[in-house]
N, C-alpha and C positions, 0 to 999 in steps of 0.2 A: 804799607801799614793799615791799608785795608784788609789785607791778606791774613796779617794779622789777628786784627779784631775778629774775623768771621772765623779763624782757626781758633780762638779762644770765648768763644758764646756760651753761657750759662745759662741755668734753668729760665733764669728771670728775664731773659733776651727774647725766649720764647712765646708766639701768640698765645693769646687766650685758648681758642679752640685747640691748640696742639698740646697746651697744658691740662684742658679736661679730657683729651682722649688719653692721656698719660695716666691722669687720675682716675679714671675709670676702668684701667687696667689694674690696679692696686687693689689690695686687701682694705676695707671700707677703714678697720680699726687703724692700720698701719698709715693711712692716708690721715684720718683725724689727728691721730697722734703724732706724726711728722711734721703737717704742714700748718696746722690751726696756729693763729698766731705768730707765725714768721714775719708775715707782714698783711697789710690790709687787704692787698688783691689775693694773696692766696685765699684768704678767709673769705671774700665775696665770692670767688670760684668754689670751693669746698662747699659752702654753706647754701648757697643761691642755684648754683648750677647743677650740684650732685642730686638735690631733691633728697635727702637722705630719708628713707622710709623703713628700711630695714638694716637693723645692727646686730652683729654677730658678735659678744665679747667673749667666746671662747677660743683656745688654742690646743687641739689635740696635739700630743705628745705621746705616741706608743712605746711605754718601757716594756713589756712583754705583751703576749697574746691576750692576758684577762687583764694586765694591769695599763690602765692609761691615765694620763692627766688632760684635762679640759682648762685650768687656770690661765690667764694671763699674766705678765708681770705685773705686780704692784704698782710701780711707778705709772707705768701705762695705765692701769686701772685708776689708778688717784686722778690722773689728768682726764681721762675721760667721762668722769665721775664729778669733777669741779669746774672744768673748764669748757667742756664739749655738752654733756648731755643738758645742762641746763638750756642751752640754746636750741638743741631739738626735740626734746622729750615731746612735746606737743603736736610733731607731726610724725614719731612711728608709727606703723603700721604692724611691724611684725620685732619681737626679740628673743633672742637665745641668750642665756646665762645660764651659769655655772655655780655651783655653791659657795664658792668662797667668795664669788662677787656679787651675788644676790642681794644681799642687806645693804650694800653701798648703793646697787642699782636704784632700787625701791625706795630710797630716801630721797633720790631726787625730785620726782613729781608723780604725778598720776597716771598720764599716759593716756588723753583722754582718744586718743584714737587706736590704741593698741587693739587688734583683734585676734593676733595671733602670737602664741607663746609656746616656747621650749625651755624647758626646768631638766639640764644636762646633768649627768654625773653626781648626783645628789645620795648622800647615805638614807635608806626608809625612813627612818626617827627624824631625822633632820627635816627631810620633806616635809612628813605629817606635822611637823610643829609649825611649819612656815603656811601649810595649809590651813589650818586649825588656827593660827594666832595673829597673821601680819595682816594690818589693815589694808594697805593698798593691794595686797594679793589677792584678799577677799573680794573688794571691790571689783577689780578687773575679771573673777571668776565669776561670779554672779552676775554683773551687769553688761560686759564686754568680750570676753574671748570667746570667739567661735571655734579656732584651731588650736587644739593643746597637745604639744608633745611633751612626756615624760620618759625620763631615762635615769635610773638608779643604776648604785653600784652594783655589781654580780658578782656573786659567789657561785662557782658550775658545781657546787656538791648541794648546793640548795635544793630543799623540795619542796618549796615554796613558804611563801611569807604572810604571817597573818597581817602584818602592819601592809604590806603591798595591797592586799586584797582591799583592806579598811580603806586604802588610798582609793583605789579605784570606787569602790562604792561612795567615799565621800566627794569625788571630782563628781559624778553624776548626780549626788545631791546638790551641789552649788552651784554646778555651771548651767544655768539656766538659758542661754543662748548658745550650748557648745554643740557645733555638726559636725565637727571633725576630730576625734582621738586616738592618739599613737600612745602607746602605754608600752614601753619597752621593747619595741620593734625599731628603733632606729639604728641598731646595728646588729649585724647577724650574728655575732659573737656574745651579745649582753641582753639575750631575752629571757629576763626573769619572770618566772610563770605566776600566775595566781589560783586561787580557790574561791571561785564563787557560788558554786552550787550549794553551799550552805547555810549562804544567808538567807531570810526571809523573804516570801514571795511579792512583798511590797518592797523590798527594797532592788536598787540598782536598775531603776526606772530611768526612763527621758523620754520627752516628747519632743525633741529637736536632733538627738544625733541621726546622721543619715551615715556615716563612714566609721568603722572601728578598726584598730589592729591592735591586737593583743596577745598576750601566750597563757594557756591556761594549764593545769595539772591534768584532768581528766577530758574525757566525751562528755560527761554530764556538766561541765563547766561550760562548754560549746553549746549542748543543748536548752542549756540555761539563759542563754543570751537568745537564743532566737524561740522563745516562749511567746513572745508579743511584749515584752514589758517594755523594749526598744522598740516604740512602734513606727518610727518612720526609717529604720534602719535598712538601705541597701546595698551596702556593702561591709561584709564582716572578713577581715584576713586575719587567720588565726593560727597560733601554732600549739597543737594538743602533745605534751610531753607523755601522756600514757592513753592509749585508746581501748578501753573495754568497758562495757556497757551491756546493761539487761533489758532485753525485749518485753519485759512483763508489763510495763508502762505503755498503755496503748497511744498516750501522749508524744511518747519518743518515737514511738514507731512511725508515727505521720509525721514528726517532723525529720527526722531521720531519711524519709522519704523523699520530703521536700527539698531536702539537700543533693540527695542522688539525681532528680529531676534536673536541677539548677546547674549542677555537675554536668549532665550531658548535653544541656543546652549549650553551657560556656565553651564545652571544649568537642563539641563532635564536628 
């Protein structure tokens, strides 16, 4: 009889310590969706022991080289928003969200501890609407977010987007605490470029940014970011689509010389 019982152990027979090891090996969304409200013991272990501070609500499915989907199943999203987020939103430090779920995610709470946000697979026009019209997102960007990642749907034939360029300028204007910005460099094959050299000299400024990852159209766009308007910038990771410039501008010559010196010191 004892042997029979040993051979028929189930998950509920495992010690809490063993269950925690298993839970920590699972995807957070899968863990929350599958185990929350199964019983009080699982709730205690999931919510109290995992100490959930980071939540990724995306699930990438690659259909083709340029066609990716990041949405999670509607049933999973519904449970996350209705049953789980109300219990953990106040303790989240990092949130990754895609376009189809963002309106549900931001209805749940104001995320008082959130300082890192990733907005994934957005259409540029819809992203601009959220940046200008969503109250909770406005508060997060202006008062809390220090690390921001942006990813938009990518058209490889695009020569640059005015809307995406405006989004870049709007982010720098809104985000008063931002120190790390990655705009369209999250995936190596989705590097949507922006053109910012045409903006007025008083725009695209920041006194807090330290690190920027961005894709630009021309080398002038690169020089634009290095002329002092990002006064505390120490790291710039940039992809330039077209390198062509005119050395008639003395300031550009000086900036370019600085870039060369930095490159030699870094890679020598």
